[in-house]
N, C-alpha and C positions, 0 to 999 in steps of 0.2 A: 736434536729431532733427525731421530731417522728415516735413512730411505725408505723404508715401507711407510711408514708414519706419512710420508710427504708423496703419497701417492695418490694420484689423481686419474680419472678413468679419462680416453681419448675422446671419449664421445660426451656431446654434452650431457649433463647428469637428468635435467629436466627430460630429455628425449629418452634416457636410459632406463625410467621409470616407466614408462607406457605397459612393457610386457608384466613389470611387478605389479602393478597396481590391477591390472586384466584376470592375472592369476590371482591376486588376494582377494580380488570381490568373489571370484569364482567361488573360493575354498568358504569366506568367511558367508556368505550367501546360502550356502549350503548345512551350514549349521544349526539355521532358524527355517530354511524353506518348507521341510520336511513336516514341523509340528502342526501346520493346521490341515495336513494330509492323512493324517495317522488315521483317522476313521475311514478313509476311503482304502489305502492300503491292507488296512485289517478286514474288512468287509468285501476286498477283491480276493483276499487270499482265506479268508473262512476262517481268523483267528479272532481272538479277544482284544481290547485296545489294548490292556494291560501287556499283553504278549510284546503288540507291535512296538511297543515304547523302546523295545531292541534296536529298531531304524534309527533313533539317537542316539542310544548311548551305547551301541558297536561303533559310530562311529566318534563320540568324544572318547573312547578308549584308546583306538588305533591314534588318534589326534596326538592323545596326551602323550602314547608311548613314542611317535616319529617328532615330537615338538626336540624332546632331550639329545635325539638322534642327529639332530641338522648337524651341528659342531661338527662328530666325527665323522658323519659321513661326508662331508666336503673335506675333509683330509683324507679318506682313500678316496673319494672319484673326482677332487674339485669339485668347487660352489658352483660354478656355474655348469658344469654337467651332472650336477646332484640336482639343483633345480629344474634342470629340464625331464631329468627322469621326473620326478614329483608332478610337473604339469600332465607326463603323459602318461602318469598310474591315474592320476587323477580324473584325467579325459575317459580314461578307457572304463574306471570302475564306474563312473556315471553311465556310459552305456551299460554294463553290466546290471546298473541297477535297474534300470528305464523298462531291459527285458525280465529282469527277474519272475519266475510264477510261483514261488514258494516263500516262503518265512526265511527259511533256513540261506534262500538265494540272495537276497535283498541285505539279509544282514553281513552275509560274508561281502558281497559286493560292498557295502556299506562301510563296511570294515577296512577294506582295499585301498575305498577314497578316504578315509582319514590317513591311512600311510601316505599316499602323498601328497595329499594337502597338508597333514600337519607342520611340516617340512618345510613349509611356504613362506610362513606367517614369519617364525625365526630369519629363516635366511632373508626375504624381504625387506624387513626391517633392517638387520646390520646392513646390508649391500646401500639403502637410504641414506642411514648414518655416515657410512663410511663416502660413498659417492660424493657427495657435499662438503665442502669447506665447514669448521662447525659455528662459523657465523650465520650459516643458511638451513641449519640443522632444523633449525623451529620452524621454517617455511616448509621445508620436507616433510615434516612430520604433519604440520598442518593437513597434509596433501593424503599422507598414509593413513592418520586420525579417520580423515571425513572418508575413506575408504572400509575403514573397519568399526567405525560407530553406523553408519548408514547403511552397508550392504546388509547386518542382523536385524535392522528397523524394515529394510524394502524386502526381507524372504519373505517372513508370513503372508504379507500384501501382494507380492508376485506367487506365492506358494495357492495361495486361498483363492486370486483369481483363474487364476490355469487349472486348480483341481475340479474346481465348480464348472468351468465354463468347456476344457478340454477333458483331461485325465491326468490322472496323480504321473505314470511314467513321463509326460511331457517335464516335472521341473528338474527332472535330470537330466532329457535331453537337449534342455539349450545350454548343456554346458558344453558341449561337443563340439558347435560352430568357434566359441571362444578358445577352449582349447587348440582348434587345429592352425586357429590366426595367433596363439600367443607364443605355442613352440619355435616359428620361423623368426619373431620378434625377438624369443629368448638369446638363439644361436644368432643373431645380426646384432644386436645391440646391448648387450651383458660384456663385461669382461669380468678376468678372475684378476686381484694384484697378489704380489708374487707370495702372501704369506694364508693365501686362499687357494693355493693350487695342489693337485693330489702329493702325498707325500708316500712313499715308498716305505716298506716294514713296519708300518699302520697292524697292529695287533687288534684282532675282536675283543670287547670288551663283554664275555658270552657271562660273567656275573652281573653286570650290571645289568645288562640288557634282559636277563631272568628275573633279578630283582624288580627293577622297572615296570616288567608288566605284569608281572603276578600283585604289585603293590597296586597299581590305577586300575587293575579286572577288578580285584576286591574292592577295592574301595570304593569305583564310578556302584557297584552292585549294591554296597550299604546306603552312598546316596541315596540312587533310584527306589529301594525297593525298603528302604527303613522306614517312610514315616506309615507304609501301608504296614507292617508287619509290628508296627507301635515298638519299636528301635530295641532298646536292651533290653526289654520284659522278652523278648524272643530269643533261645539257646541260639538261632543258628546264624543273628545278626551279633550278635556276643562274638561269636566265632569269629563271624567273616573279618570283623575288625579287629578284631585280636593278631589275626592272621595278615590286614593290611598295615597294622601298625608296625608288625614283625618284619616284615617284606620291607617296608618305608627304611627304618632301622636299618636292614642289610643293605639296602641302596645306597644311603649314604654314606656310610661306615666303607663301601668299599670303593667309591667315588674319593674320599679323603686319602686310603691306605694307598691303592694301584698305580700303576701308570699307566698311559693309553684310555684313559677313561672316558666315557660318555660323555660327563661332564667337569670341568675343573671345578670345584666349588669354592678354588680363593677368592675368587673375585666377588663373594658375598661375604668378605670380610672390609672389602670398602662401605664405609657409612654412608658416602652419597648414596651407592647405589642398592645399600641394604634399606634405607630407609624411604629411598624414589620408590623403589620394587615394592615395599611392604603398603608403602598408601595407594599405589595402582593396584594391589589385589583384593584389598577391603576396597577402592572403588568399583573395582568391576565388580564385584560378588552383588556390590547394593544394585549397580547398573543392571546385572543381567535377570536378579532377580527378579528387581520390580518389572521388566521387559516379559516376564515370563506372567507375571502374576495378575497383569493389567486384563489381558485379552483371556487367561481365563476367570475373571470376576466376570467380564461382559459378560460371558459366554453361561456360567455359572447364575449368575444373580438377575441378568436382565434380558436373559435369551436369544444374544447374538447372533448372527451368523459366522462360521470361521471367516469366511472374506471380510465382514464389518469389523471381527473384532481385529483380525490382521488391520486392517485400512486404522482402527483406533491409533497407531502408534505410526500415520506418515506425519503425525505435527512433529513429532521427536525428529523426522528427516529434516523438516522444513528448519528445525532450531538446529540442527546441525549442520546445514547448510549456511545457515546467513553467520553461524559462529568463526566462518572462512572469514568472512569480510570483517566482522567484529575484531576476529583474532589477528587480521592484519593490521589495523587501526590500532591497535590495546598497544601493541609490539613496539609501536612509535613512541609511546608515552610511559608503560609501565614494564616492570621485569619480568621474567618469567612466573617468579615464584607470585607474584602479586594477581599475574594473569591466571594462575592455578587455583589463588584462594579466590577470586571473583568466580572462577569454575566451579569448584567447590562450594560456593556459596548459593548458587543458582540451583545445583543439586540439591542441596537440601531444602532449598525454597522452593521444590517441587514436590519431594517427599510430603514437605509439610502441608500445604495444599490437598495432595491424597489424601493427607491423615484427617480433613474435613467435608469429604464430599458423603455424599444421603444415595438414595437409591434415584432419585431423581435424575442424575447427571445422563450427561449426553453425549455425544462424541464433538459438541461445539463447547461444552463445560469444561471438558477433561482437554481441551486442546493448548491452555494456559499452562498449567503444571509440566505439559508432554514437552511443548517447547525449551520452559526452562530445564527438563531433565536433557534434548536432545544439545539446545548450549551448552549447559552448564557440566555434559561429559567431554564436550568437545574440547573448552575451554581448558579444561582441569586436565586431558592428555594431552593433548597436544605440546604443550611445553612440559608435562612431566617425562615422557619419555626420553628427550635429548636431556633433560637435567638429570635423570638418574642415570646417565651411560656420560655423563658429560668426565667423568675423572676416569675411566676406562680406553686402554690405548684400543687403537682401531684392530691388529692383530688380537685381541681378546674379545671383539665386540658380537660374534657368531655365538660364542659361546655364551658370552652375559646376557644375549638376547634370548638363546635356547633357554635358558635358566629360569630368565625373566618371563617367558612365554608359557612356562612348564608350572610354574607357583599362580600364575595369573590363569592359566586354564581349570588349576584345583583349587582356585579361590573361588572363581565363579560358579565352579559346580557345587562345591560349598554351602556358597551364598545363597543358590539358588533351593535346595535340599533344606536349608534351615528356615527359610522364610515360608518354604509349604508347611512346614511340621510346626511355626508358630502361627498361622493361620487356622491349620487345622487344633490344636490346643485351646490359643485365646478364643477361637469360636466357643469351644465347649466351656472356657470361664464364662463367656458371659452370658451364654445358654443357661447355665446354672441361677448364673446371678439372678436373670427376667424372668424364669420359670416359677419363681416363689413368688412371683405377684400375680400368677395364674391361678389364684383360688380364690372360691366365693365368699369368703371372710373379707377380699376387696371389695369395694363397695364401685369402685371407677371400672374395673374390669366384670364385676358382674354387670352395671347398668350397660356395657359396651357388647357385651352377649346376647344380652337380653333383646336390643335392640337389633343385632345383627341378625338375630333368631326371627322377629318379626319380617326382615326383608327378606328371609331366606325362607317364609310358611309358604308362598304358594311353590313352591317347587317343593320341600318338603314334605307339607300337605297335614303333619302332624310337628306340635309344639315340640316337643322332648327331643325327634327326628332333627330337627331347625335346630335344636340347641346343640346337638351332636356336632351339624354339620358346622355352625358360629363356633364351638371350641377348637376343631379339627383347623377351620382357616387360618383364627386368632394362633393358632402354635405355628402353623408352616409361614406364618407373617414374623410369628418371634423368631425361630428358625433361621427366616432369611437374615431379620436384623443382626442376631447372634456374627452370621459369617460376614455383615460387612464390618461389624464393629472387628471384627478378626483380621481384616483386611487395614481399617483406617490404624489398629491398634500397629502391626506391622510397619505400613506406611510412615508411622512414626517415628518409630525403630530405625529406620531405614536416616531421616531425617537427624536423627540424632548422632549418630554413628559418622556420617557425614560430615558435620558441621566436626565434629571433633578432631579430622582427618587436619583441618586449616591448621591449631597451631602447629603440628607437626612438620609443616614445611619449612619452618624454621631450622630443624636439625639436616637440611639439604645445602650446602654448601656449592658454589659454582668454582671450579677451579680459576687460579689466577690466571691473568690473561699474561703471555712471555711478551 
C-alpha cells in the first residue's frame, strides 16, 4: 500500500467532521427551505408563482455545475482551500439572497449560492471517507447520512415556520452565523493529504465546463417546464431536449478524449462503483420525488398550510434519527448489503402504505409510512455509500464522489419531474374512467344527485338549479378522487422500483481484506 493510501489526519477524525457537518447542513437545508416560501417571495416581488420557481431552479443548476468541478478545483487550489472558498461564497450569497429586491437579483444570488454549496457535498463526502479507516467508514457515513437525509426534511418545516412568523429573507439570514462559525473551524481542523494539495500546471477544461453548463441548464429547464408545456407535443421542449442530449454527449466525449478534464470517467469502469451508484441514483429519485409529492398532495387535496405540509415530513426525520441507533445495532450482526436490503424494503413498504391512502388521512395516519421512509433511506444509503466506493483508491475518491453526486443530483431531478408527470397523466386516466359513470342511465348516480339536490333546495330555491349544483359538487368530488388515485398509483410505482433494487445488491462486491 502506498504512502498516500496510508495517510491519516493528525487531528481526531471525529473532531474534523464538525465543520464538514455544519457546512453540509447549510447546503442541504437550502435545497428545500425555499420550497414553502415561494408564494411569499413571488408576492413581495410582484411576479407569478411559476416565475418564482427559478429561485429553486437556479440553485439546482448551479450546484449541478459545481459538483463535478470539485475535483478539478481541488487540484488547482488545494482541497482545504477550495472548501473554505465554497463556504465563504455560500455564506455571502445567502446574505445577497436576503437583501434581494427583484426576481433577477434573487435568482442570481441563488445561482451564486448553488455554485458555492455544490462543491461542499462531494468534497465533504470524500474527506469523511478518507479521514476514517475502512473499518470505520460505515460509522462516518452514518453521520453523513443523518445530515444529508435529515436536513432536507427539516427545510420545509423551518422554512414554513420562519416565513409565516417572521419573513422570507430570514430563511437565508440563518446561514450567516453558521458560515461565520464554519470558516475558522475549517481552517483549524481540516487537513490536505499529499494527493489533495494544489498542483502546478493544471489547465482549465473550458470545453468540458461549457458543455456541462449548457447540458445542465437545458436539462433543468426541460424537467421544470416539461409537464406544464405538455412535454414533447411542444416544439420548444423538443428542441431544448435535443440540445440537452447533444451537450451531454459532447461533455462525456470530451471527458474521455482530453487530459486535465473536470472528471475522470475511468472510475465508472469499476463494477462495484457503477452498480452502487446506479442504485443510489434510483433510490434518491424515489426519495426526493416522494418528499416533493407529499406536501403538495396535502396542500392541494386537503388544504394544508405551508407549515403543516412541511410538518408532515417531521416523522421522516424521526425515522432518520432512530435509524442511527438501529444501524449501529444491526451492523454488529449483519453485513452492509443485508442492512441496505432492509432499508430498501422499509422504503418500499412506506411507498406501499402511501399506495393505500384516502382523503381521511391526517398527520397521525401518515406518520407510520413516513417513519418507514426516514428509517429506510437511512439504512439503505448509509452502507451503500461506502460500499460503492470500497474499491476506489483514496487518491481517486474526490473524483469518484464528484461524479457520483452529479448523477445522483440529476437522478433526483428526473425522478421528481417524472413523478409530477405521472400524477398529472394518471389523474386524467382515472377521471376519464370515472366520468363515464356520471350519466343519468346510472341509477346509483341518479339517486345520489336527486338526494343531494333535495339537500341543496333551501339554498337554491329551485329544483333544477339545485340539480345543477349537485352535479357540479359531485364532479368536483370526482376530480379530487381522480387526483388522489394519481398519487396512489405513483406511490405504488415507487414501491415497485424500490423493491426491484434489492436483488441488484448482489452485484456489489466488497474488496477482499489484505
